[in-house]
Every structure is written in structure tokens, then in C-alpha cells.
N, C-alpha and C positions, 0 to 999 in steps of 0.2 A: 617263219621256221630256219634258222642256222645253225648247222652241225660245224663243225673243225673236225678233222682229224690231221694226226701229227704224230710223227714219230724219226727214228734214228736220229736223238739228241746228241747219244753220246756225251756225255759230259761237259756240252759247254754252255753254260750257264749263261754268256750274254746272249746266244744266239733264244737261247730259251726265252727270255727276258722280254727280249724285243719282240716274240714270236706269240707271248703270251698280251702284251699289249696291244699289238695291232689287233688281234681278236676281238680284243672289249672295245677298241675303236671300230671295228665292222659288226659289232653288235650281235657275237655268237651266241647261242642260248647254252649247247652243248661241245662236249669237247673229247673226243676219244684220244689216247696217247694210245700210238699201235707199235710196241714195241719199242726194243732199243734205246733204254733211257740212258745208259751207261755204259762205261767203257769204251775206249778208243781217246776220251780226254780226258782231265784231271778232276773235273769236279762233279762225277758223279752220285755219291752222297748227298750232296747240295741240289741238285738236281734232281734228285727222285723225294726231299725233302721239298721240296719248293711245290710240288706237282701235291703230291701228295696232302699237302695242307686245303686243299680245295676242296670245295663239294661239287664240283659240275664236271668231273675229268669218271672217264674209264676207261682202266688199263688191259690192256692186250699182251702175252709174253713176248718178248724178241728172242731170239738166240743169245744176246750176249748179256741182259738181265739173266737167263739161265746159266750160262757161260761159269760166273764169278760163282753162283755157289756149288757149284760142279768142281771147281778150280779149288774152291777152298776145302772141300769136301774130299780134293781129291780121289775124286768120282773112277771108276771102276769104266766110265763111260769117253772116257780123257783117253788119250793115248799114253802110257804113262813115262815114254821118254821123253815127252812137254815137262813134266815137273822138275829136271832138270838142266833143263835147254835155255842159257840168258835173255833169247828172245822172247819169252813167256813173262817176262820180269814187268813190263806193263799192266797185264792182266792180271800178276800177282800181287801190284802195288793195288787196284782199284776193286780186286775183293776183299784186302785187305782193310782199305778205307769205310768201305761198304760195311764189311765186318763189325770194324769199331764204332760206326753211327749207328748198331744195331736191325742194318735194314736189309739185308744179308739174304736173309728169306723173305719178305716180306712179295717179290714174284708170284714163289708158292702159290698162292691165291688167284693168281691173275688165269684168265682163261686165255686159250687157242686163239681163239674168235672170239665174236659178236655181232651179235646181228641186230643192228640200227632199227626197229618199225616204229613208225610215224603213220598214223592211221592216214588213209585216201593216197598217201605215195609208196611206190616201191619197197619191198624190204632191201637194205643192203648189208651185204656177205662183208665183216673186214678182218681181215690176217694180218700178221708180222711178214707172210709168207705166206701161205696160203694154211687153209681151215686144219690139213694135216702135217704140215712141212713144214717149220718158221725159216727154213734155211731156202725155200725153192722160190725165187724170185716173179712175183708175178709182172706182165709186163706186153709192150706189145709184142714180144718176138716170140711171145709163149702161144702155140700152136692152137689150132682154134679144137679140136679134140680134146686135149687136155684143159683148156677153159674152160668147155661144158666140163668135163667132169669138176675142174674148180669150180664154177660156183654152183653147182652142185642144186639148178634150179633158179637162183636167184639172178636177177637182172641187173642188179648193180654189184661190182664184186670192187672191196678198195685191197691193196695190200703195199709195203713198204719195203723195206731190206736192199735194196738196192741204188735208195740214194737219187733215183733219177725220176722226174715227176713222168706220168703216163696219163691221159687223156684219149682211151681208143675205142671202137664198138668191134666188134666182133658176132656180126649178126643180132640175134636182138639181147647180147649183154652188153652193158656198157662196161669195160676192163679203165680204173683208174688204178693211180701210184702214188701218192704224196710227196715223192721225194724224201731229204734229209734238212733237217731243223739242223744238224749241229757240222752237220759236212756233206758238201754236193758233190755228186761226182756226173755234172754234165759240165762244167767247166765255167757256171753261172755262181761266185762267192755267195750269194744272198741263200737265207733259210729258206726253209719251202716249205708247205702246207698245205692240204687243201680243206676247202670249203665248198659244201653242198647248204645249196639253196634251197627251200621247198617252192616251187612253182606250179600254175596249173596244169602245166605236160610233163610233171615230174621233179627229180632231181635236177641240180643246175647245176656242173659241175666248175669249182675255178682254181686253179695253181695258182695259189699268193705265196710270192717274194717278199719276201722281208730285208731290210738291210739294217745291218750292227754294226759292232765294235769290233772286229776284227783284231786290232792291234791289243786291245783286252785279252780277246781268248787266245791268242797266240804270248800274251804274257804271263798267265797263269801256267803253260805247259814248261815255263825256269824258274817261276816266282813258287810255285808249288811243291820244287824240285821233283816232279814227274819225269822231266827231261834225263835223270839221273841216272835212270831203269836199263835205259838201252837205246837197241836200236828200233823194236818197234815203235815205240811213243816220237821218236825221230820221224818216221814214218807217218807215222798219224799226224805228227806237226806238218809234216811236205804234204800231206792232202788236204791240212786244211787252207795252207797257203795257197796251194795249186787249184781247190775245186775237182780236184783229180782223181780217181780210183787207182793206187798204186797199191797197197797192202796189197791184194789179192793178184794184181798180175806178178807181183813178184815172187808172192809164194806159191806161185801156178808155176811159175820159170824154175823157179828153185826146185821145186819135184820133178820136173821134167826133165830135168839137167842134173839131177842127183847131186844138185848142190848144198850146201849147209847157208843156213840164213846167218850172215854176219855181216858186219862192216862194208867186206873185201869185195862178198860178194853185191852187196847194195850196188856197190859204185860201180860195179860189171854191167849191173841194169841199168842203171842211169844213163853210163856212157854207148850204152847199146850194143845189139846183135842183130845183124843184116836175117838172121833168120829166126827173129821173134820183135813182133811190134808187139807198143804197151802206152798207154797215156802217161807218156814222161813231162815233168813238168816243165808245165806253158803250152805244148803238145796236143793234139786231135788225132792220135794212133786211137786204132783200137786192136785188145786182147787178141791174138790169132788162139785159135782152140784146138785142137785134134778132135 
């Protein structure tokens, strides 16, 4: 029995197709798509449609899957100033694309979490973030007490969201993170997914890395018209180029310094600040957090 868990495809159709091909070669029996099929990349509708056509997939809700609906509804759960801010034009573009394709509300039927049950093996709790918060990253950096809470008695827990693969044991709990298919945040440009293989000792986890056509993915940013939406689309393109997290640390920096998110501050961010550090393109610095 082989189960694949993948997530954070983020509208990267080339990465998705290469990953599905790899799963087929490995004889995967079941696939769980652990959220964030959409946004950030230019092919959200095509990614969702391709996966919805399959019969072997279970879907779990991610924050970006939910965000596009909230955006299109002008939800009160989002800050009202976002809707007039050009920085959010990339999100608006993707929400409109999903709406045109009739797919915007499909994720409303997806659960926040799922439990993989196979007779004779430990149950596996799967959620995009955690079972009660799809923005909470599950990783080896989470404290033992919170990990126990998150696991809720399960011996194997799987998360995504952080775009960084993890295989970590905390006490009796095996903590796993799928990494990202559409874009990585650990410097490795390949797509990543989690492969769980049933064995006599329980589930055997493996992080699988998959080569794919980056040039084709990058061309789609321009050919689709997505880059014309402005700064955030360019930041997402840079993340694909560098396999580093740039959007989140840039957002944190502008918040901390009370700066607008504009091309000028983006250039300032890239130029560097002696009082702040982040994963710059080609670099390996971490984000300094207060």
C-alpha cells in the first residue's frame, strides 16, 4: 500500500503533471491533496480541474483555496483596505479565473483535515496546517506540548503550508510535512511530496523530489498575462526562480517598518538592511522574528 500526500501546488501546472507522473511510476494507490492548489501561480483553474477529474484523490482545504472565495465575496473576514490595494491584484486575477471556470466554490466542500485509516497500521492525521488552523505550520520547530495537542492522540501527523519537507519524531509522534509541489522554500527547485509506504513496522515515510520544466512554469507567468497584475505576481515568480520564501518575509518587514508594499520597498528589501535578515534570492539567511 502506497499513499502520496502532496500540497502547495499553487497554480503550477507543469510541477503538478510531473509529480503525478512520478506517483504513477511508483505505483501509488491513493493520493491526498493537502490544500493550496491555487493562487500564487498562473494556472489555478487548470490545476484544480486536472485533479478533480481523477478518481483517486482526497482533497483537504488550504488557506489559499479558501482565500480566493473570500476575496471574490469581499468577505468581512479580510481587511477592507486590501480590496483597494494594488498589491492584491494577483489574488484578484486568480479569484476571477477560478470564478470564470466555475470552480471558485468547489473547495467549500473540502474538510479541514482527514484521517487516513488502513487496517493494521497507525491512523494518519492530515491537515494543511493543523486540524483547527490551516495557517499554522506543522514542523520540527513546533514545541512538544503543541505537537501533542495537534496530534490529538494520533501517532502520525502530516502537514503542509510551510513549503519545506520535514520528517521528525517527537516522543511517540511522527511529524511529517509534505513540502511544496508548486514552489519550494528550502533552496531545492524540485517539486516535493510525501510518500507513505505500508510496512511491517508501520508507515515508512519518504520525501520524494521531482524534476520538472521550470522554464515552462516561468513562461506561463508572462504568457498568461499574470505578471501584468503587478508586484505580488513578480514576487511569486522570484520565489519560483530562487526556491526561497520571499513573500512572507517581505510582508513581515513592511509590517514591522510600517512601509507600503510597493516596487520601491521591494527593491529596498532586496538590497538588504543590517537590522533585518531574510532569504534573499540566491542567499540562505533566515527571517529574524521578534
